[in-house]
N, C-alpha and C positions, 0 to 999 in steps of 0.2 A: 400257217397253213391249218386248214380246219376241214374235218371230216365228219360226216353226220350219218347215223344209219337210222333209217325211218322204219320202225316196228311195224310193217304191213306184210302180212303173211300172203304169199301167191298160191296159186294153182297151175295146174297144167295148161299151156296156152292152147286156146282153142281156135286161134288164127294163125295164119303162116307167119312166120318169124320173118322172113323177108320183106312181107308186107308192112310188120310193125316197125322194122328197120328203115324202110323207106318213108313210112310216115314221119318218124321223128326227125331223119335227115333233112326232109323237107320242112318240117316246123322250125327246127332251131339251126339249120344249116349245120349240123353236127356230123360227126366221124366216128363211126362205129369201130370199137376194139374189143379183143377178147384175150383171157388168159387162162390157160388150163393150169389148174392149180396142183394137180399131181405132177405134171412134167415141167412147169413153169414156161410153157410156150406160150409167146405173146404174138398174136395176131392183129390185123386192123384192116379198114377198108380204104380204099384211096382217098386222097384228099388231105390225110393226115401230114403231109409233107407241108402243104400250103398253111395249114392251119399252126403249124409249129415254126413258119417262117423260114423253112430249109426245103424250098421247092426243088424237085429234082434229086433230093438227097439218096444215098444208097440205103438198104434196110438197115444194116448195122448201125448206121449213124442215127437212124429215125427209132430204131428198137431201144438204143442206148438212152435217148431223151425221153421216150415214153415210160420207159420202166423206172426212170428216175422220178418222174411227175407222179405217176399212179402208186409208186412205192406205198404211202400211207394207206390207200384203199385196200392193197393187197394184204397188208397186215391186218388190217381190221375184219377182212373178208376170211381170214383162217381163223379168227377168233369169234365169229359171229355166226347166228344159225344161218342156213340157207334161205332162200326167199327174202332176206332182209335187202332194203335199198340202202346204198351207201353213196355219199355224196362229198365232193371236196373240191375248193377253189384255189389254185395256185398260181402266184404271180411267176412269170416266165420271160426271162429277157431273150431275145432272138441274137442270133449271132449278129445282127446289124446294129444292136444295141437298143431296140424298141422293146419297151415293157409292155408285156402281154397279160391279161388275166384269163385262164383257162379253168373253165369247169368241167369236172369229171363226176358223172353218175354211173353206179353200175349196181348189178344184182348176181348174188351166187345162185347158178342153178345147178345143183347136185355136182359140185366139183368143178364146174366151169363159169368163171367170172366173165359176165357179159357186160360191157360199159359203152357209153355215149360221151364223147369231148366235144365241147363248143366254145368259141371264143366269146367271154363275156365282158371285154375291156370297154365297150361304150357304156354299158350299165354302170362299171364302177366309176368311170368318168362322170356319170350323171349324179350319182351319189355323193362323190367328191365334192363336185360343186355345190349340192344341196348342202353339204357338211360346213363348206366354206362360207356359203350364205349365212347358214345358222350361226357360226362363230362371229361373222361380222354383226350380225343383230345382236348377239348376247354381248358382244364388246361395247356396242354403241349403249346397250342397257346398261353394262356394268360401269363404264366409264362416264355415263351422263352426269352433268353437274346437277341436272334435274332429279328431283326424287321422283321414281316410277315404282309403282306396286300393282299387285293384281290382288282383289279380294273377291271373294265369292261366298254368299249368304252371309255377309258381315263381317267375314273373318280375313286376315290377310294369308294369302295362299303364296306370294312371292314378293320379295322386296329387293331393291338393288342397294348397293354400298351408301349411295348418296342419300336414300331413305332413312337408313339405319344412322347416317350422321345426323341429319335433321331431327330424329327421333331421340337422339342422345345416347344411342346405344353401340356397343362395340362391333356388331356383325349384324347382317341382315337376317341371320337364324333365329336372332332374338325377338324378331318381329313376326316371324311366320306363326300363325295359329293364334295370334292375340286378336281381340275384337278391333275394329277399325274404329270405333268410336272412343278408345283409350286415347287416342292421339288427335282427335277433333275437338275442339271447343265446343261446348254445350250449345252455344248461341248459334253455331255453324252447322250443327246437326239436321235440323229441319230442311234448311236450304239444299244440304246434299241429298237427303232423301228424296227430294222433289225432283230435283237434277237427274238421278238415276231412273226415277220413275218414266221418264221420258224416253230413254234409250231403250227402246225394245227390240230393235233389229240388229242382228251382227253388223259390226262395223259402224254403228250409230256413234257420232261424236257430239259432247255438250260444247256450248260456247265457253270461251275462258271466264271464269268467276273468281272471286276472292274468297276466301274462308281462313278462319284462324285455327292454326295447330297448335298443340300443347307437347313439349317434351317431356321426357321423364322427370326431369328436375323441376317441372312446373314452369319453365319459361314458356311464354306465348310469342308468336311470331306470325304474321299474315303470309300466305301464300297463294298464286296464281293456279288456278286448278282446271285441268281439261280431264273429263272422262270418257272412255271408249268401251262400247260394248264388244265382248269379245267371248272367246271359250277358254276353259281350263280342264284339261284331262276329259275333253269331249261333254262338259256341261258348260252353261252359261256362267260369265263372271264379267267384273268389270276391271279394264286397267285405267289406273289414274296417273296422270302425269302433273307434278306439282312443282312450282319453281317459286324460290324464296324471293319476295319482293319487300323485304326489310330496308335494303339499301335504297330502294326505289322511294319508299315510302319517307326514309329518313332525309332523301335528296329534296322531296317534295316539300317535307316539313322545313328543311334548310331554306329552300328559296322562300316559303312563306314568313319564315323568321327574318331574313335579311330584308324582306319587303317591308316587314313591321319596324326593323332595326332602324330603315332608312326614315321611316316616318316617326320614329320615335327618340332616335339619338340625338345627343347634344351638340354634336358636330354639324355644321352645313355640309350637306352633300348636293354638289352641283353638277350637271351633265350637260355637256355642250357638244355642239357638232364639230366639225373639223375648222369651221371657221369662228369658234369660240362663241358663236350664239347658244344662248342657255335652252335647254330642252326638258331639264327637270330642275326643280327647285324645292327642297323639302321644309317641312316646317320648322327646323332648326335654323334654317337659312333666312326663313321668315322673321323669326326672332331675333338673330343676331345682325341682320342688316336693317331691319325694318320694312321690308319689301314683301308683299304678297306674291304667291306663286303667279297669280294671273299677271301682276304687274311686272314680273320678271322674265316670263317665257318669251322667247324669240329675241330678246335684247342681248347685246354684248356683256360678258361677263365684267370686263374691264369697267365698263359703264356703273355696273350695278355697285362693285365693291369701292370704288372711289381709288383704284389703284390700277397701275399697269399690271394684269395678270393675263400672261401667254403660257397656256397648259405645255405646249411643246417646250418652251424654254424652261419651265420647270423640270420636266423630263430629262432634258440635256444636262440640267444642274444636279441630277441624282435623284430625282423624285420628290423631293423635299425642299420648301423654301420658307423662311422666316420673312413676314411683309407686314407693314402697316396699312391696314384698310381703313375706310371711313363707312360708317353708318349713316342712314338716311338723314339723321339728325346733326351729323358732321362729327359725332363722337370719334376719338381715334381708338382705333382695334388693334391689338396685337394678335396677329394671327399666323399659324404655322399651316402651310398649305402643302397637301400631298397630291400629286397627280398620277394618274393611270390612264393608259391607251385604251379605247374601245375600237370595234370594228369601223365606226362611223363618227367617231369624235373621242371625247376625253370625260373622266369622272374627276372631280376635285373635290377633295375632303378639306374643310377649312375649319381647323380647330380655334375657337376663341381661348387664347391664353391671356387675356388682359389681365383677370383677376389673379391668375398663378403669378403671371411677370411682378405685380403690384406685391404679392406675399413674398415672393422670391427677393425683392429689393428692400422690403421691411426685414425679413429673415437675415439677409447678408449684413444689414446695417446693426442688427442686433448682436449676430455673432462676431462681427468686427469688433465690436466694443467690449467683448468677455473678457475677463482674465484666465478664463478656462481654455486652453487649447481644443479645437474642434477640427477633425478630419471626416471627410465625407469619401467613403469607399465603396467603389463600384463591386457588382455582384462579382466581378472577374477578378476582384481583389486588388484593384489600381486605384492609387488616389486621385479623386476628383477635385477636391477643394482642401484648402487649408486655411485657417484664420490667422491673423496677426499674433494671437498668444501662441498658436502652435509653432510659428515660425520662431518666436522669441525661446520658447521652452526647448524645443528640439535643435535650434541654432541654425536652421536650413530655411532659405527662402522658398515662398509658395511654388514659385517656377520650378525649382529643383524637385519639389515634392511630387507635384502634379504628373501622373503616369507611373510613377514609381510603386513599389509594392511594400506594404507595411513588413512583409517577410524580409525585406533586405536590411532592416533594423535588427541589430544585436539585442535581444530582450532577454533579462534573467529574472527568475521568481526571488522570493525574499530569502531563500536558502544559498541563492548566489548560482544554482544551476541554469544553464541557459535553456530557454524554452524552444520546444520544437513549434514551428509554424503551425502544427494542427493544434496547438495550445493557445494561439493568439486569441484574444478577445472575439475579433471578429469572425475567424475560422469556428469558434464554438458557438457563436450565435447562428453562424450559417448551418452548423452542424445538428444543433440541438433546437432551434427556434426560441431559446431563453435568454432573456436580455442579462448581460453581464454588469454587476454593479460594485464598484469601489475594489476593483481589481489592483492590487499593489504590486508594482514591477520596477526594475532598474533597466534604464535605457542608456547604452553608450552612445552619446553623441558623437558626430565626426570630428568634433575638435578634442575627442579624448577624453572629455569631462562626463561623469556618471550622473544622471539624474533620474531622482526617485519620483514616479507618477503613481497617482491613484486614479484608474481609468474605469470608464463605463462605457459600455457599447450596447447599441439596439438597432434592429432593423427598422428601416423605414417603413417596409410593408410586412408588417408580422405575419400576415397571411400567407405569404410565399417568400420564405427566408432563403430560398436557394437562388431567385432571381431578383431579389431586393438590393438595393445599396443599404449601406451601414453607416451609421452615425458613431464615430468615437472620440468621447470626449475625455479630457484628462487634466489634472491639477498638477503643479508642482509641488510635492511635497517634501523636497529634499531637506530642506531646513527644518520643517516639523520633525521630520524623522531621525534627523541628526539630533535634535534637543531630546526626542524619545529616547534615542540609543543611549545619550548619555545620562538621562534619568534612570533608565533601565541598568546602564553599567554601574551607575552610583549606588542603585538599591543592592545590587548583587557583589559589589567590589568594596575591599577596605580603601577609605579614602587617604590613607597614610602611604601605603605601600603598592596599592593598585592591584593586590591579589583578590583572590575571590575570598568573599567573606563567609560567616558560617552558613547563611542560607543558601548561597551558591555551592559551597562545598557539600551541604547536605543533599540538594538536588542532584549533584554531579555523582556523589556516591551512590544515592538511590537509584539513577538511571544505570550505573554500571553493574549493580546488584540484580535488580529486578527489571530492567527496561528490556527491549527487544535484542538489543545487542547485548546482552548480559556477558560478563567474563570475570574470571577470578581476579581478585583486587587485594593489594595492601594498602593498609592504612598506617601513615607514620604520624604519631602526636610528637610535636618537637617543642621543648621548652628551653630558652636559652639561660643557662648558668650565668651567675653574677650580672646580669643585666641589671638587678635591682640597686647594687652597688653602683654602678656605671649612672644609672638614672639619677638616684640621690645625691652623688657626689658631682656629677659634671652637669646635671641640669636635664630638663625634659627636651630641649632641643638637641643636645647631642644624643640623648636616647633615642629621639626619634630617627635621627639620621643614621643610628646604629641598627634601628629595626629595618629601615629602608634597605640598608646594604644586605643584610641578612637577607630579606626577602629577595632581594635580585640574586642573591648567590644560589639561593634555593631554586629559584624560576631557571636559572641557567643550568644547574646542575641535572635537573631532571630531563626526562626524554620529552617530546614534543606533545604527546597526548596525555602525559601525566599532569595533575592538577595541584597547583601550589594555593594555600589559603591561609589567610591570618585570622584567628579566632578572637584576638583581642590582647592587649599587654604585649606578653613576650612569646606567645603561644602561638605556633604555626603548624599546619597539617600539609601533608603530601598524600595524594591518591596516587597510586601506580597500578596501571591494569597490566594484565598479562604477566603477572609475577605468581609463580605457582610454588616454589620451594624456598626454606629458609636460606640456603646459601645464596640465591640470587637476591633477596632482600636484603641479607646482609652485605652484600658488596655494594648495594645502592646506599644503604644506611650509612656505611663507613665512608662512602663518597661524599654524603651530604655533610657528615661530621669534619671531614678534613676540609671541606668547603668552608664551613661555618668558623672552624677553628683557626683560619688564617687571620693574622692581624689586621684591625681595621683602623685605618687613619683618618681621625678626625680632628681638626684644628691643630696640627702637628703632633697630636698624641698618638700613641700606636695601642691600640686597646684589644683585650684579648677575650674572647667570649668563646664558652663551649656549650654542647646542648645534651640534655636527657632526652632520650627518644623512647617512646612507647611503640609497639608495633602490633597490628592485629593483621592475620593472614584470613581472607574470606574466600573460599572456593564459589565456583559458579553455582548459583542458587542458594547460596546462604541465606537462612531464614531470617538472621536478624536485620532489624530496619537500620538506617542508616545512623540515626542518633545513638542507637545503641552500639554499633560498631566504635563511634567516636568516643563514646563513654569507655568502652573497653580499652581502646589505645590510650585514652587518658589515664586509666588505671595502671597500664603498663608504664607509662611515661613516671608517674608517681614513684612506682616500685624501682625505676631505674634512679630516680632522685634520692630516694630513701637509701638505697643502697652505696649512694655516693659520688652521684653526679657525675657528668661527662661519660655516661655510659647508656647503652640501649638494654632494653626488655621486651621479650615477646610475652604477649598475654596468654594466658591458659586461663581454664575454667577454676583451677585451685585459687589461682591470683585475684579472680572475682569473688570467690567466695570468702578469702581473707578481706578484702575490701568491703564487702558486705558486711562482714562481722565487724570491721574497723568503723563503718557508719554506724551501725546498731549500737556498739559500745560508745561511740562519742556522743548519740543522744541519750543512751541510759547514764553516761557520766554526767551530763548536763543536769538530769532528774536527780543523780544521787548527790551532787551538790547543793541542788535547790531543797532537797529533802532531807539533807544531814546524813545520808549514808555511809560516809567515808569515815574513818577512824583512824587514829594515830598509833603508831608502834615506835618503841624506843629502845634504840641498841646503845648499849654501854660503851663509854669511853673510858679506857682503864691507864692510870698512871704507871708508866714501867718502874719507876723506882720504888714506889710505896705499895704498888699492886692495888691500890684503892680505885672505886669507880669515882671519876672526878666530873663527868658530864654524861648526858645522853644526848643522840641525835634523834631528833624528831623525824618519823619518816611516815609518809601518808600512804594508808591502805585501802584496798576497796573489795569488798565481797560482792559479788554480782549475786543476783537471787537466782538466776539460771546457770551460769557460768562458773559460779564458785569464786575462788579468789583470782582475781587478775594482775597479774605481776606488775609492778611498777613500770618496769622496762617496755610494758605495751600501753599502758594508759598514760604515763607522763609525757612519751612524745606525742601522743594523740591531741594531749591538752595543749602542748606548746603550738603545734600547728593550727588548732582552731581556735586560740586566744582563751582558752578555758584555763590555762594556767595560771593566769592572775587571779582567777576566781579560786583556784586550789590553792595558790600561795596565801592567799587572805584568810582562807579557811584553816589552813595547817597553822598560821600565825596565831590566830584566835585561839584556836582549839589547844595547841602544845603550851603556849603561855600561859593560860588558864590552868591547866593541870600541872605545870611546874611550879607556878605559885603556889597553888595548893600543897604540892608535896613539900615544897622548902617551910611552908607554914608549919608543917606536920613533923619537922626535923630532917626531912631528907635534903642533905646540902650538895646538891649537884647542879651543873650549870646546863642551859639547854643549847643545843645546836640545830640549827635550821637551814636548809638551803635554799639560796634565790637561784630562780631561772634567769634567763638571758632576759626574758619579756619584762620581768618584774624590775630588773635593773635599769630598764628605759622608761619605767611608769614612774611620771612625776608625783604620782601618789603613794609611793613606797614609802618615804620617810614620815609622812603623817600617818600612815597607817601604822607603822611599827610603834611611833610615839603613841597613839591611841590604846593600842594593844598593851603597852607597858602601864600606862595609866589606869586602863580599866582592870586590870588582873593584879597590879601592885608587885610584878615581877621586877627585880632591880635590872636597871640596863647592863649592869656589868655580868649578869647571870645569862645574857643571851649573847650568842655567836653567831652571826650570819655567814654561811659559807657560799662564795662567789665562785664558780669554774675558772680556770686559767683562761679558758677560749671565749668567755664572757667578759673578761678583763680586756682582752686583748682587741675584741671586736670594736670597740670605741673607747680608747683608754681616757679620752678626755671626759667623756660623759661619764664613765665609770667612777674616775676619779673624783667628779662633783658628788656624784651620790654617796660614795664611800665617806667623803669629807663629812657631808651633811648627817650621815648615820654615827660616825664617829662622834660627832657634837652632841648627840642624844646618848653617849655612853656605853652604847652597845659595842661588843667586839666584833672583830671582823677576821675571816680567814679564806684563804685562796685553796680551793679544791681542785683535786685530781691534777697536783701540780707535776711537771713534766711532760705533759702531752701538748703544751703551748710553747710560745717562744718568749715568756717573761725573761727578764735580765735582772740582777741585782739591783740595778738602779731603779728600774720599774719597781720592785717589791719594796724598796727603801721610800721611794714616793708616795707610794699608796697607803703608808702607814697601816699595815696589816699587822693582826697581833699572831695569826695562827696559819701554819702552811700544812696542807695534808698530802702526803706524798701519794700518788695513784697508785691504785692496786695491783696495776699491771706490773710495776716494779717489785712490790711486795710479793706477789706470788710466785716470782723466779727466785727469790733470794733461798740460797742454800743448793740452787740448781745451776745458778749462772755467776761467775765471777764478775762479769759486766754488769749485772744488776746489783750486786753488792757495792761494787764502785760507784755507781750512779748515786745508790741510795745514800751512800757515805757522803759523796759530794753535795747532795741535796741538803742534808742534815747539816752540813758544815756550813754553806752559804745560807741557810735560815738563821742558823746561830750567829752567824757575822752581823746579821741585822736584827738580831734579837726576837727572833720569832719561835714560837712555840711549834715544835714538829710532831704532827700525827701521822702514824703509819695506817691506812686502812686495810682491811682485806686479808688479816692475820687469821690463818687457819690452821698452823700447825706449829709445835714447840720449837722447832728449829728456826722458823722464821721469828719467833718471838725472842729466843735467844740470842740471833744477829742483830736484832733491834736494839737490844739492851747493850751489847757489845759496841754497836756504832752511836751510843749515846742518843737514840731516839728518845723524845719525851714520853708520848702518849701513842697508845694502840686501839684500834677496835677491828672485830672481826669475829667470825662464828666460834673461834676458839675461845673469845673472851666474852663472848654473849651475843645470841640471835636477837633479833628485833623482835618485841615481844609487847602486847599491852600493858598499860601502867599497873594495872591490878595484879598480872602475873610477876612482874618486876619487882613491885615493893610491897605487896601485901602478903 
C-alpha cells in the first residue's frame, strides 16, 4: 500500500467547489469523499457503492469499507501540513471475489479532508502486461544460447550470460564497462567499424557476417554477428547478436578432410547404386585393381573386382567380409570388405591385406619354430594365439588357451609370493607403457608341476598401450634355475652336513642384527669335546658320520627360524632370534647339550660326545658386526673348554679383555723365545735323610717388559695350546743343561730335573734333541732326570713307553710327575722302567690336616718303593708336612719350606 504527499501549497479556492468536483468526476469517473478530522465524520457522494462493488449497500457497510481503505491517508493527513496532496493506491477485493485497484487522492482543508476515489484497475492490468512482456524479453535474452550485448561509444553497457561464457568470464557484470575491442580479434575490428557505420537509423540491422573473437584466456573462435541500431538510456547504442560457428567450421573442415581422405586413403573406397553399379572409384581403388575411375564408373562392381561382391549380402553377414579379388593383371588379392548402406546405394571399403597376410604367414612359421613360448594377448586381456613352445612349456593345448585370460594362471614371484593380476607383465605394460624384460616368475601348471619362466612382454602398438594387443614371450629356465640354486646352496652351505657355512652364518647374523627386521639374538658357538679322539682312533669316515649326526640333532632341536651352521672341523654355531634373557638361552643351551650328549651309534659302536659352548647375547641394535659377535662367542667357548669342557660360558667384556691379553702374551712369548728373553730358575730338591740338596728342578721364568713377571700357570698353558711348548722345552733343555754342566764342573754336585710336556712326549725329535744337549754341554746323562706327568703317560701309553725306552737308552733318568691325579697302576709303573715318582702337591698340602691324605701318601710311597722308585714329595710348605714325610719314609722333597725357585747366581754364588 503506497501513500504520497505532494508538497504543493494551495490557496483559497476562487472557483465554486461544486464545479471543481463535477469536473473531477467527469474527468476520472471518480466519487467524492470527505472526512472531518476533528469529529471523524466520514461522508461521500453517490456512486461509491458501485465503485466498491457493493451496489445498494447500506451506509454503515459503505462507511466501514471506505474507512478501512483510506485509513493510511487519514493517518498521513494528521501528521502533514494543510494543503498538501495525499495519494494512495489500494488493492481491494469485492465480496464477489474480484480484485480491484482503487486510487485515493485527498487534500487537508483546515481540518477537513476532501478526497476523490476512482477505479484504476485497467491501468494496473496494462502495466502488468507490459511487465510480463519485459520479463519474457529479459528471459529470452538471458537464456539465449547466442551471445547478446549492447555497446555504446565503444564500451559494453549490457551482456547476457552467454556473452560472459563466450568471453571466458564468470558473470556478465565483468563485461560491462570494458572496451568492445578487448574481445574482438584485431583483424576483425576494421570490418566491425565499417558495418556499424552503415547503421544510421534506429532499428537498422546489418547482414550476418563473420568475425573472430578472443576469450580472456587468449583462445580465438569464429562468430556469426548481426548488429542492430538501438537506444540505451535514451542515447544511441548498438545491440550485437553473436552465434558461435566453431562447430559448423569444424564440420565443414571434417567434410573437406573426409573428401581428402577418400582421395588419399590407401584403402579402395567404392560407391555403388542399389543395383551394384559403381558411382565413385577413388585413386586407391585405381592402384589396387589397376582400373581408372573412368573405366570403372557405371560398371558392376563384381565385374571390376573379379569376384562375386554383393554389398547387401556383406551387410547381412555383419558388414565385414574376407574375400579374394583379382586385379586387372589377374593377381590374387586378399581383401577385407566393409560395407555401409547409403540412401541410394552402398559404400564399400576394400582393404588390401595381401602383404599383411603374407607377413602373418611368415611370422606364424617363425614363431612356430621357436623354442621360446609366445602368447598374443588382446587389449581385453584374452589369449589370441599360442605357439607350440607355449603349449609344451605350459602343458596346455592352444585351443584351450585361446580366449582364456593369463590371470587364470597362478603366478608367483621369486620370493614365492603369489602375484596380483595387476603385477602380471601384460598388465604392467598396459599401465606404464614400458616393456618388461626378463621377469623371472614361477607358474603352476595344470598338471601340478611348477615351471620357472624368464618372461618378456611388449605392446604391439607402443603408442597406444591401452588398446594395443601384447606379445608375451617366455623361456623355460626351470633346469637352469635348479642348477643355479644348487650352486648357490653349495656356496652357502657346508657340503658334509648341509648346514649353513660361515658365509651364510655371517649374512644371517648381520641381517638379524642390522637388517629391517632386526631383533635380539643369541649366538651359540659349539665345539664338540672328544671328537679328535674319535676322528684319530676310528678314522675320518666315522668322524664325518658323527659330525653329520651332530648337525642333524642341532637342526632338529632348534626352532624353525633359528639358524644352525658348521664353521669347520667340529665347530658349530646356532643363531637364535627373539631370545632376550639369560634364563631363555640357558634353557636352549642345555637342550642342545642334552641332544648332543646322547650316544651315537656308528658301525655297532656307541660313541659319546659332549660340547663346550660359548654364548653371546646381542640386543636389538647391537653395534657389533657379525664377525665380531662370532669371535666373542668363540672366546666364550674357549673359556668353557679351558674350565673343564662339557660346559657353557657367557661372554662378557672382561673375558674379551683376558683373551686379548692372552693373544698379546702369545705373540710376546714368541718374540721372547726368539730373542732369548726367557730365563731359568732352579728349585732345590732335598734328601730327607741327609738334609742335603741332591738335585734342582729347572723351571722356566718370563719377565715381560710391560706386565712384569708372568706366572708359569699363565704362559705355559698358552704355550701348550699354540705349539710354542716344543720351542720352550728345547730352550729350557739347552739353557739348564749348559748351566748345570758348568756348575758341576765348578764342584756343585747336584742333578737336574726338567719337566716334559705332553706335546714334547709326542715329538719324534725329543730323543735326538736330548742327546745333542748332553753332548754339547758335557752333562752326564745320569745327572739329567726328565719328569713326565701321569696324565701324559696315560694319554698314549704305547707311544709314551717307546719314547721313554729310547730316553733310558741314552742313560737319563725318568720320573713320573703329579702322581695320584691319573689312573696309573703298579704294573704300568713297572713296565715303564721309571726311576722317580713325585707325589702331587694336592696330597702333600693336606698332610697334617687330613688322615685320608696321610693314608694315601703312605700307600703311594709303599707302592713306589715296591718297584724300587725314589719318591719325591713336592709342595712342602711347613715343618709338620716335612716331619710326616720323614715318618712315612719319603726319600726326597721340595717346596717353599726347603727353597724357592731362584736364578743360578742366587742359589750358588
